[in-house]
C-alpha positions in Angstrom: -74.0 113.0 -1.0 -77.5 112.2 0.1 -76.9 113.2 3.7 -76.5 116.9 2.6 -80.0 116.8 1.0 -81.5 115.3 4.1 -79.8 117.8 6.4 -81.1 120.6 4.3 -84.6 119.0 4.1 -84.6 118.7 7.9 -83.6 122.3 8.3 -86.3 123.6 5.9 -88.9 121.6 7.8 -87.4 122.8 11.2 -86.8 119.1 12.1 -83.9 119.5 14.5 -83.6 115.8 15.2 -83.3 114.9 11.5 -80.6 117.6 11.1 -78.6 116.3 14.0 -78.9 112.6 13.2 -77.8 113.0 9.6 -75.1 115.5 10.5 -73.7 112.9 13.0 -73.9 110.2 10.3 -72.1 112.5 7.8 -69.4 113.1 10.3 -68.9 109.3 10.8 -68.7 108.9 7.0 -66.2 111.7 6.6 -64.0 110.2 9.3 -64.1 106.7 7.7 -63.1 108.4 4.4 -60.1 110.0 6.1 -61.4 113.5 6.4 -60.9 113.7 10.2 -60.8 117.5 10.3 -64.2 118.0 8.7 -65.7 115.2 10.8 -64.4 117.0 13.9 -65.8 120.3 12.9 -69.3 118.8 12.3 -69.2 117.1 15.7 -68.1 120.3 17.4 -71.0 122.2 15.8 -73.4 119.4 17.1 -72.0 119.7 20.6 -72.3 123.5 20.6 -75.9 123.5 19.3 -76.8 120.7 21.7 -75.6 122.7 24.7 -77.7 125.7 23.7 -80.9 123.7 23.7 -80.2 121.2 26.5 -78.6 121.4 30.0 -74.8 121.8 30.0 -73.0 118.5 29.8 -76.0 116.5 28.5 -75.0 113.8 26.2 -76.4 113.9 22.6 -78.4 110.7 22.0 -81.2 109.5 19.8 -84.5 109.4 21.6 -86.1 106.1 20.8 -89.9 106.0 20.4 -92.0 104.3 23.1 -95.6 103.2 23.4 -97.6 106.0 25.0 -99.6 103.7 27.3 -97.1 101.1 28.5 -93.9 103.1 27.9 -92.5 99.9 26.2 -89.8 100.8 23.7 -91.0 100.4 20.1 -87.5 99.6 18.8 -84.1 98.6 20.0 -80.7 99.2 18.5 -78.5 96.3 17.6 -74.8 96.8 18.4 -73.3 95.4 15.2 -69.7 96.1 16.3 -69.9 93.5 19.1 -71.5 90.7 17.1 -69.4 87.6 16.2 -71.4 85.6 13.8 -70.9 82.9 11.2 -70.8 84.0 7.6 -74.0 84.5 5.6 -74.4 81.5 3.2 -76.9 81.7 0.3 -77.4 80.2 -3.1 -76.2 82.2 -6.1 -79.6 83.4 -7.1 -80.2 84.6 -3.6 -76.9 86.4 -3.5 -77.8 88.0 -6.9 -80.9 89.6 -5.3 -79.0 90.7 -2.1 -76.1 92.2 -4.1 -78.5 94.1 -6.4 -80.2 95.5 -3.4 -76.9 96.5 -1.8 -75.7 98.1 -5.0 -78.9 100.2 -5.3 -78.7 101.2 -1.6 -75.1 102.3 -1.9 -75.8 104.4 -4.9 -79.0 105.9 -3.6 -77.5 109.3 -3.2 -77.3 109.6 -7.0 -80.7 108.2 -7.4 -82.1 110.8 -5.0 -80.5 113.6 -7.0 -82.2 112.3 -10.1 -85.6 112.5 -8.5 -86.1 108.9 -7.3 -88.0 109.3 -4.1 -89.5 105.9 -3.4 -88.5 104.1 -0.2 -86.0 101.2 -0.5 -87.6 98.1 1.0 -86.7 94.4 1.2 -89.0 91.5 2.3 -87.5 88.1 3.4 -89.7 85.1 4.0 -89.3 81.5 4.8 -89.2 79.0 7.8 -87.6 79.9 11.1 -83.8 79.6 11.3 -83.1 80.1 7.7 -81.1 83.3 8.3 -83.5 86.2 7.9 -82.3 88.2 11.0 -78.7 87.3 10.2 -79.1 88.7 6.7 -80.7 91.9 8.0 -77.6 92.4 10.2 -75.3 91.7 7.3 -77.1 94.3 5.1 -76.8 96.9 7.8 -73.1 96.2 8.2 -72.5 96.4 4.5 -74.2 99.7 4.3 -72.6 101.1 7.4 -75.9 101.9 8.9 -77.3 101.4 12.4 -79.8 98.6 12.7 -83.0 99.1 14.7 -85.3 96.2 15.3 -89.0 96.8 15.9 -90.3 95.3 19.1 -93.7 93.8 18.5 -94.4 93.5 22.2 -94.4 97.3 22.4 -95.6 98.1 18.9 -98.9 96.1 19.1 -100.8 97.8 21.9 -103.7 96.2 23.8 -105.5 99.4 22.7 -105.8 98.8 19.0 -106.1 102.5 18.3 -102.7 103.0 19.8 -101.1 100.5 17.5 -101.5 102.8 14.5 -100.0 105.7 16.5 -97.0 103.4 17.4 -96.5 102.6 13.7 -96.5 106.3 12.9 -93.9 106.9 15.7 -91.8 104.1 14.3 -91.7 105.6 10.8 -91.2 109.1 12.1 -88.1 107.9 13.9 -86.8 106.1 10.7 -87.5 109.3 8.7 -85.2 111.3 11.0 -82.5 108.7 11.5 -80.1 107.1 9.0 -80.7 103.4 9.6 -82.0 100.1 8.6 -85.4 99.5 10.2 -86.0 95.8 10.6 -89.5 94.5 11.1 -89.2 91.0 12.3 -92.3 88.7 12.6 -93.8 91.1 10.1 -97.0 89.1 9.6 -98.1 90.2 13.1 -98.9 93.7 11.7 -99.4 93.0 8.0 -102.1 90.3 8.0 -104.7 90.0 5.3 -107.2 92.8 5.5 -109.9 90.4 4.2 -109.5 88.0 7.1 -113.0 87.8 8.5 -111.7 86.7 11.9 -109.8 90.0 12.5 -111.4 93.1 13.9 -112.0 96.2 11.7 -109.5 98.1 13.8 -106.8 95.6 13.0 -107.5 96.1 9.3 -107.0 99.8 9.8 -103.6 99.0 11.3 -102.6 97.3 8.0 -103.7 100.4 6.2 -101.8 102.6 8.6 -98.6 100.6 7.9 -99.0 100.9 4.1 -99.6 104.6 4.3 -96.5 105.2 6.5 -94.3 103.0 4.3 -95.6 104.9 1.2 -94.7 108.3 2.7 -91.3 107.3 4.2 -89.4 108.3 1.1 -85.7 107.7 0.8 -84.7 108.5 4.3 -84.1 105.0 5.5 -84.2 101.4 4.5 -86.9 99.0 5.6 -86.4 95.3 5.9 -89.2 93.0 6.9 -89.1 89.3 7.7 -91.9 86.7 8.1 -92.2 83.0 8.7 -95.8 83.1 7.4 -95.8 84.9 4.0 -99.2 83.4 3.3 -100.7 85.7 5.9 -99.5 88.9 4.2 -101.9 91.2 2.4 -101.3 91.5 -1.3 -100.9 95.3 -1.0 -98.1 94.7 1.4 -96.3 92.5 -1.2 -96.5 95.4 -3.7 -94.8 97.8 -1.3 -91.6 95.8 -1.2 -89.6 96.2 -4.4 -87.1 93.4 -3.4 -88.3 90.0 -2.1 -86.2 87.0 -1.1 -87.3 83.5 -0.2 -85.1 81.8 2.3 -85.7 78.0 2.5 -84.0 75.0 3.9 -80.5 74.8 2.5 -79.8 72.5 -0.4 -77.2 69.8 -0.2 -74.5 72.0 -1.8 -75.2 74.8 0.7 -75.2 72.4 3.6 -71.8 71.1 2.5 -70.5 74.7 2.6 -72.0 75.2 6.0 -70.5 72.1 7.5 -67.1 72.8 6.0 -67.1 76.4 7.4 -68.6 75.7 10.9 -66.8 72.4 11.6 -63.3 73.1 10.1 -61.5 73.1 13.5 -62.9 69.8 14.6 -60.9 67.6 12.2 -63.7 65.8 10.4 -62.8 64.2 7.1 -64.4 65.0 3.7 -66.1 61.6 3.8 -67.5 62.3 7.3 -68.8 65.7 6.1 -70.6 64.0 3.2 -72.4 61.8 5.8 -73.3 64.9 7.8 -74.6 66.7 4.7 -77.0 63.9 4.0 -78.1 63.4 7.6 -78.9 67.1 8.0 -81.4 67.2 5.2 -84.2 69.4 6.3 -82.0 71.3 8.9 -81.7 75.0 8.7 -78.4 76.9 8.7 -79.1 77.9 12.2 -79.5 74.2 13.2 -76.3 73.2 11.6 -74.4 76.0 13.3 -75.9 74.9 16.6 -74.8 71.3 16.1 -71.3 72.5 15.5 -71.4 74.8 18.6 -72.4 71.8 20.7 -69.5 69.7 19.2 -67.1 72.5 20.0 -68.3 72.5 23.6 -67.8 68.8 23.8 -64.2 69.2 22.6 -63.6 71.8 25.3 -65.2 69.8 28.2 -63.8 66.4 27.2 -60.4 67.8 26.0 -60.6 65.6 22.9 -61.9 66.0 19.4 -65.4 64.7 18.9 -65.9 61.7 16.6 -68.5 61.1 13.9 -70.7 59.2 16.4 -70.8 62.3 18.6 -72.0 64.4 15.7 -74.7 61.8 14.9 -75.9 61.9 18.5 -76.2 65.7 18.4 -78.0 65.6 15.1 -80.5 63.0 16.4 -81.1 65.2 19.4 -81.6 68.3 17.3 -84.1 66.3 15.1 -86.5 65.8 18.1 -89.8 67.7 17.7 -89.8 68.0 13.9 -92.2 66.3 11.5 -91.3 63.6 9.1 -91.9 66.0 6.2 -88.9 68.1 7.4 -86.0 66.0 8.5 -84.7 62.7 7.3 -83.5 62.0 10.8 -87.1 62.1 12.1 -87.5 58.7 10.3 -84.9 57.3 12.7 -86.5 58.6 15.9 -87.2 55.9 18.4 -85.6 53.2 16.4 -83.0 50.8 17.8 -79.5 50.5 16.2 -80.6 47.6 14.0 -83.4 49.6 12.4 -81.3 52.7 12.1 -78.6 50.8 10.3 -81.1 49.2 8.0 -82.8 52.5 7.1 -79.5 54.2 6.4 -78.4 51.4 4.1 -81.8 51.5 2.3 -81.3 55.2 1.8 -77.9 55.1 0.2 -75.9 51.9 0.5 -72.8 53.4 -1.1 -72.7 56.4 1.2 -73.7 54.4 4.3 -71.1 51.7 3.9 -70.6 49.3 6.8 -67.5 51.2 7.8 -69.5 54.5 7.8 -72.3 52.8 9.9 -69.6 51.6 12.3 -68.3 55.2 12.8 -71.8 56.6 13.1 -73.0 54.1 15.7 -69.7 53.6 17.5 -69.5 49.9 16.9 -67.2 47.5 15.0 -67.5 47.1 11.3 -68.6 43.5 11.8 -71.4 44.5 14.2 -72.6 47.2 11.8 -72.7 44.7 9.0 -74.8 42.3 11.1 -77.1 45.2 12.2 -77.6 46.3 8.6 -78.8 42.8 7.8 -81.2 42.9 10.7 -79.3 40.4 12.8 -79.5 40.9 16.6 -76.1 40.7 18.2 -77.2 40.9 21.8 -76.4 38.0 24.1 
């Protein structure tokens, strides 16, 4: 298995941290495979060697890299075991890319034996809230690897010369530690080198990142995510062999999200279809947040929320977005009469008078009059 090659490589290079980290990782894998005795022997060897080089009783732990000037940590470990998250939902083409990446990553030991030494890297891009961070956590869980997230507040130093050093420290850690290294908001360190508004030193930072990624080899997996792919240098794109666009979910995907997130709230299939249409332009994160808020209402009010409650939350979540993103933004600031009219104009079959009554919390007769533009006040 690949861990043996990396342990030997670390020993030949006198890299004690790499030897220890991969030995600990191998022990974990052996234990999961049922070979508890071998796992125990490896851990005992680690403990004995650790006591020889450190004070007695000192716990063995990975030393995380920090910025030399501010002492800010450059990365933080995500505890995947304590996370409780909704399932990852992607389109079939997206799943094809993710599954191919996972398949290659899981069989990388054999690839390494056959002389494949390039790093395995994955770039995700798209609007905020489309699931990039969630997908990074999913990949790490599927591979059984620790996930370390780069902290840009520590990585990008006020002293630009130190930023390149921080990038080097980040990749040195990844080279010695079996992990998924996640570079979120990646555009902050991988901007176009031809940008005339950036300083020459910042361009050198991009070059430093490219060089470190090129020399990382097969030790770890690098995943990067950006909301601004248009800012990335073309050389950066070429360093990522797998690329995945995550956009606003389609109607089919929104339907799956609503069905999964809202299943305990007793909404009917017809009501879910209304929510699917109303949530056009919402991200998966938005839809999940709407459902969380509805669950909270159920707990505090001690009754199941109705369709009008979901509509109110959706309208509230639509605040602050442009008309090019969310259909609900077209309803912002409108009275009930205008809302009813716009919904009927959008899809008279879907937004029947009965559906409008449920959405707006009025009688069917009132909804009918509102949809015709008749004011029922007074």
